[in-house]
N, C-alpha and C positions, 0 to 999 in steps of 0.2 A: 175181343176187339175193343180197344178203348175209344172214348169219344174224341180224344185228341187225334187218334189215327183216322177216325171217320171224317174229321174235319180237313184232313190233308188234301183230298181232291179239290175242295173248294178254295183252299189257300193257293194251290197251284194255278187253278183256273183264274183266280182273281189277280194273280200276278202276270200271267202271260197271255190271258185271253181278254176279250172285251172289244168295245167299239173304238171309235176314232174321234179326234177333235181337231180344231183348227190350229194354225200356227202363222208364222211370219211369211212374207213373200220370199220366193226363191232367190238365192243369191246369184251373182253374175256367173256366166258360163265357165270362166277360168278358175272358179273357186273349186278346189278338189273335194269339198264337202257339200257342194251345191245339191247333190242328190238327196242329202238328208233334209235340207230345207224344203225341197220339192216334195219329198215323201210326206212330211208332216202336213204340208198344205193340201196335198192330193187326198189324203185320208179324211178330210173334212166332210166330203160328200158321201162317204161310205155309210150304209145303213145296217149291214149285217155281214157276217163272214162264216165260212166253214173252215175248220182247222183241225190239225192233229196237235196233241199235247203230250209231251214226254217229260218225265222227271226222274232223276236218280239222286240218291243221297246216302252218304255214309257218315253224317254228322254224329258225333259222340259214339261212333262205333255201331250205330243202328243202321242197317241197310234197308233202304226203301226204294221202290221204283214204281212208276206208273206210266201207262200208255193209254191214250184215248183219242177219240175223234168226235167232233160235234159241231153244231151251228149255234151262233149267238147273235142277238141283236147288238146294235152299236153301243147301247148303254149297258149291256150285259145283264139287264133285268130279266130277259127271257132267253131261254136256250135249252138245248137237249144235248146229251153226250152219253156215249157208251165207252166204258174204260175198264181196265184191269190193273189192280194194285197188288204189289207183293211186299210184305213186311216181315223180315226175318224168317222167310220160308213160307209164311201164311199168305194165301192168295185170296183176293176179294174182287170178284167180277161184278160190275154194277152198271145200272142206268141212272142217269141224273137228269132231272127236269127242274128248270128255274122259271117261275112265273111271278112277275112283278117283284122280283128280288127274293122270293121265298123258294127255298131249295128242297127238293124231295129226292130220296135215293131208293132204288129198288134193287134187291140182290137176294139170291137164295142163301147166301152166306151170312145174312144178318139174323140175329135172334129176335125176330118180331113176334109180338103176341098173336095168338090164334085169330085167324080171319083178316089179318092185316098184310098188305103187300108192299107198302111204301113207308119210309121213315122220313119224317119232317125234321131236317137238321137244325138244331138250335145254334144260335150265335154265328150264323154264316156271315162272311164278309159282306158289307153293304155297298162296297164300291170296288171297281176293278182298276187295274193299271192299264190304261188304254195304249194301243200301239203308237198313236201319235205322241203320247206323253213320253214313252220310251225314246222315240226318235228325237223329240225336241230336247230332252234332257241329255241324250247322248251328243247332240249337236252342240250343246253348251258346255260339254265336258272339256276341261283343260287338256286332257290326255287323249282325245279322240284321234283315231288314225284311219286313213283309207287303206284297207288291207289289199285291195285289188279286186279283180273280177273273178267270180266263181259261178259254177252252174248249180242251180237248185231246181230239182225236179224238171230238168230239161230246159230251163230258162236261164239266160245269162243275167247275173246280178252283180251289183257293186257291194262289197262287204266292208262294213265299218265296225270298229271296235273301240271301246273306251270305258274308263271307270266311272261309277256313279257314287255320289256322296249320299249315304243313307239318310243322314240328318236333314240335309237340304231337300232331298227327295220327299221325305215324309212331311215336311212342312209345306211344300208346294203342291202336294197331291193329296186329295181327299181319299185316302186309301187305308182301309182298316189293317190290312196285312203289313204294310210298311210301318204303320204306327205301332203294331205289336212288335215288330223287329226293333224299332227304335227304342222301345221301353225295355228290351232285354238287357241283362247285365253285360253281355258281350257285344252290344251294339257298336261301340266305338272301335272294336277290333275287327269288325266284319269288313271284308273286301267284296265289293260288288262290281262285276264287269258285265257289260251288255254288248251283244253283237247284233247287228241289224243287216240283213241282206235286202237291197232295194232293186226291184226290177226296172226294166226300161220304161214301163208305164208309170213310174214314180210311186208304186205301191210296194210295201214290204212283202217279201216272199217268206222270210223266216226271221223270227226274233228269239234270241237266246239270252239267258242270264245265268251267271255263276256266282254263288255266295260262299265265301270261305272265311275262316279265321286264321290269318297268316301267322300269328304269334303262338298258336296252339296246334297240336296234332289232332284236331277234331274232325278232319275230313272236310267235305264240301257238299253243296247241293247245286245241281245243275237243272235248269228248266228251259224248255224251248217249245215254240209253236211254229208249225209250218202252216201258212195261210193258203189253203187250197183253192178257195174261190171267194170272191167278194159279191155282196148284194144277192144273197140267196134267201129263199123262203125259210122261215123259222117257225115250225109247228110245235109250239110248247103249250100244253094244256095241263092244268093241275089235276092230279088223280082224284077219284071220288073220295069224299071226306070219310066215308065209312071204311075205306081201305087204307087210311093213313094212321100211323102210330107216331106219337110224339115222344115216346119213351121205349127203350129196349127192354127185353125181359131181363130179370135179375140173373146175375152170373156172367154178364157180358164184359165185366171189367170196367164199366162206366163209372 
């Protein structure tokens, strides 16, 4: 299991998970995109959230998928998650704990040194793409559209979709993952589309993103989060230091 693969859960979480920030006042009622304005404003008071996270990718022919559920504080510095990831047929079931931005992973599938139970992940993303940021950038997109009403987990929502400009997004958001994408050779060829489903209480019920390279047959990556509950307790504690490894045993492909 390579380190780049181990970093994948944190890249996904950093893009589709996290807290919320403020925005502009809601638009007039006859504005078909008013729900986006209201959603960005409403999330300003959110302190934490519980969510599911899913990811599928066949970029460059490498098939990856991940499913997980967890709770995070608004600034994404603290959180817990249980998830399962599959890469080319190899499965990794793991627990994730983030405390003050430091991320630890626990899994029976990791080649940990004797006596260690947790792996302290190096170079984890230092900031997340917050739901309100997704909403606001989508609201400002030239191609945003109101898709209509859809039911998400038994609740009626308004579905919005639109493209995002990676370069503008990376410049305007303090996000490590977006900056990494921006620096990649294929950055200018990437297409990014975001979908947001807004509930009647003006809070997002689901946020999804698709990244693809339209000029090449390299596949795509899709990521989404269903926000199950807002303002939930987040019980994140760092594991005992004597149970934490900062390096994997030799032979893990790191």
